[in-house]
C-alpha positions in Angstrom: 98.9 108.1 92.9 96.3 110.9 93.8 95.1 113.5 91.5 92.4 116.1 92.3 90.8 118.3 89.7 88.7 121.3 90.9 87.8 119.2 93.9 85.5 120.6 96.6 84.1 118.9 99.6 82.2 119.6 102.8 78.5 119.7 103.8 75.9 119.9 101.0 76.2 123.2 99.1 78.8 124.4 101.6 82.3 123.8 100.2 85.0 124.1 102.8 87.7 125.5 100.4 88.0 126.9 96.9 88.4 124.2 94.1 91.6 122.2 94.7 93.9 120.9 92.0 96.4 118.5 93.6 98.8 115.8 92.4 100.6 113.5 94.9 103.2 111.0 93.6 103.3 107.4 94.4 105.3 106.8 97.6 104.9 110.3 98.9 104.4 111.1 102.6 102.2 114.1 103.2 100.7 115.6 106.4 97.2 117.2 106.2 97.1 120.1 108.7 94.7 122.9 109.5 92.3 124.2 112.1 89.5 122.1 113.6 86.6 121.8 111.2 88.5 122.8 108.1 87.9 119.5 106.4 90.9 117.4 107.0 89.0 114.2 107.9 86.4 114.9 105.3 89.1 115.0 102.6 90.4 111.6 103.6 86.9 110.2 103.4 86.4 111.6 99.9 89.7 110.1 98.8 88.7 106.8 100.4 85.4 106.9 98.5 83.4 107.0 101.8 82.0 110.5 101.2 81.0 112.1 97.9 82.7 115.2 96.6 80.6 118.3 96.1 82.2 118.9 92.7 85.3 118.1 90.8 87.1 114.9 90.2 89.5 112.7 92.1 91.6 109.9 90.7 93.3 107.4 92.9 95.8 104.9 91.4 94.8 102.2 93.8 92.0 99.7 93.9 89.6 101.0 96.6 89.0 97.3 97.5 92.4 96.2 99.0 94.7 98.8 97.4 93.7 101.5 99.9 93.5 101.4 103.7 91.9 104.0 105.9 92.5 104.5 109.6 89.4 106.2 111.0 89.2 108.0 114.4 88.5 105.8 117.4 85.1 107.3 118.1 83.8 105.9 114.9 84.5 102.3 116.2 81.8 100.3 118.0 83.7 99.0 121.1 80.8 96.7 121.9 81.4 94.7 118.7 82.0 91.1 119.8 85.6 90.6 118.7 88.9 90.4 120.6 92.1 92.3 119.9 93.6 89.4 117.8 90.6 89.2 115.6 90.6 93.0 115.1 94.2 93.0 114.1 93.9 89.9 112.0 91.2 91.5 109.9 94.1 93.2 108.1 94.8 89.9 106.4 91.3 89.2 105.2 92.2 89.5 101.5 95.5 87.8 101.9 96.2 84.7 99.7 99.2 83.7 101.8 99.3 80.2 103.4 97.6 80.0 106.8 100.9 79.5 108.7 102.4 82.5 107.0 99.4 84.6 108.0 99.7 83.4 111.6 103.4 84.4 111.7 102.7 87.8 110.2 99.9 88.4 112.7 102.1 87.4 115.6 104.9 89.7 114.4 102.5 92.6 114.0 101.3 92.1 117.6 104.9 92.0 118.8 105.9 95.1 116.8 103.1 97.1 118.3 103.7 95.7 121.8 100.4 94.0 121.9 101.5 90.4 122.6 99.6 89.0 125.6 96.5 91.0 124.9 95.2 88.8 122.0 92.0 87.6 123.8 91.1 91.0 125.3 87.7 92.3 124.1 87.6 95.8 122.6 85.8 97.3 125.5 88.6 96.2 127.8 91.3 97.9 125.9 92.8 101.3 126.8 92.6 104.0 124.2 96.3 103.6 123.4 96.0 99.8 123.1 93.1 100.1 120.7 95.0 102.7 118.6 98.0 100.4 118.4 95.7 97.5 117.4 94.1 99.6 114.6 97.5 100.6 113.3 98.7 97.0 113.4 95.7 96.0 111.4 96.4 98.7 108.9 100.0 97.5 108.5 98.9 94.0 107.7 97.0 95.0 104.6 98.7 95.0 101.2 97.4 98.5 100.6 99.7 100.9 98.7 97.8 104.0 99.8 97.4 104.6 103.5 95.0 107.3 104.8 95.7 108.0 108.5 93.3 110.2 110.5 95.0 111.4 113.6 97.1 108.2 114.1 98.8 109.5 117.2 95.5 110.0 119.1 95.6 108.3 122.5 99.2 107.1 122.1 101.6 107.7 124.9 105.2 108.7 124.3 106.3 105.1 123.6 103.4 104.5 121.3 104.2 107.6 119.3 107.7 106.4 118.9 106.4 103.2 117.5 104.0 105.1 115.2 106.7 107.3 113.6 109.1 104.4 113.2 106.4 102.5 111.4 105.4 105.5 109.2 109.1 105.6 108.2 109.1 101.9 107.3 105.9 102.3 105.3 107.6 105.1 103.4 110.7 102.9 102.7 108.3 100.3 101.3 107.0 102.8 98.8 103.5 103.2 100.3 101.8 106.5 99.7 100.6 108.1 103.0 98.3 110.9 103.9 98.4 111.7 107.6 96.1 114.1 109.4 98.1 115.5 112.3 97.8 118.4 114.8 101.3 118.1 116.3 103.3 120.4 114.0 106.5 119.6 115.8 106.1 116.0 114.9 105.1 116.9 111.4 108.3 118.9 110.9 110.4 116.1 112.3 108.9 113.1 110.5 106.9 114.2 107.4 108.5 116.0 104.4 105.5 117.9 103.0 102.2 119.3 104.3 98.9 120.1 102.8 97.6 123.1 104.8 93.8 123.4 104.5 92.2 126.8 105.1 88.9 128.5 104.0 90.9 130.7 101.7 92.5 127.7 99.9 95.1 124.9 100.3 98.9 125.2 100.3 101.2 122.3 99.6 104.6 123.1 101.0 107.6 121.5 102.6 107.2 120.8 106.4 110.2 123.0 107.1 108.4 126.1 105.7 106.7 128.1 108.4 102.9 127.7 108.4 101.4 130.7 106.7 104.5 131.7 104.9 103.0 130.6 101.6 99.8 132.0 100.1 96.8 129.8 99.8 96.3 128.7 96.2 93.6 126.8 94.4 96.1 125.0 92.1 98.6 122.8 93.9 100.8 120.3 92.0 
């Protein structure tokens, strides 16, 4: 699903890591971890095609128009944009060819699944941080994308919201979707995500989540 060859990314002429060779299988679930500023979010943007790599190649076995869905951090969203919660979530169906009634039912179910029923007409600026995050996740789930890139999906979620998140990530894995999840909560990573890509300035390490952080040596070639 994802293959990186001698990939480097970061600010112009300032690569954040040594060249990375990485291959992630279709249907895999991987957490991206590391210190602030190490390049976790930037890597997702490079994979999504939103930011150019400094060098190397990246191959994604998913059409970037519809086959890939990217959950950005909330601060990148314009809360003054004149749409309500239902319109925001419903945007996940914009490429769907399903009948209108079926789309309506899927939208209603997504709102119910993320405990957003009753908030349909609330404008973005009137949503709490947790409500907005659940709406963004609901929109993501309505897409037909086989590759999901989630940048800090637990941000702003309370305990109940986090339970919904991890349950949904589990369902997406059962559906065979490939997921890359930027996450800072290592306890949650160990509980819910089988593998981690640890990014450091010395290199990247792909390991099982059960392995203690730092136990493996950074390496430029990860497969």
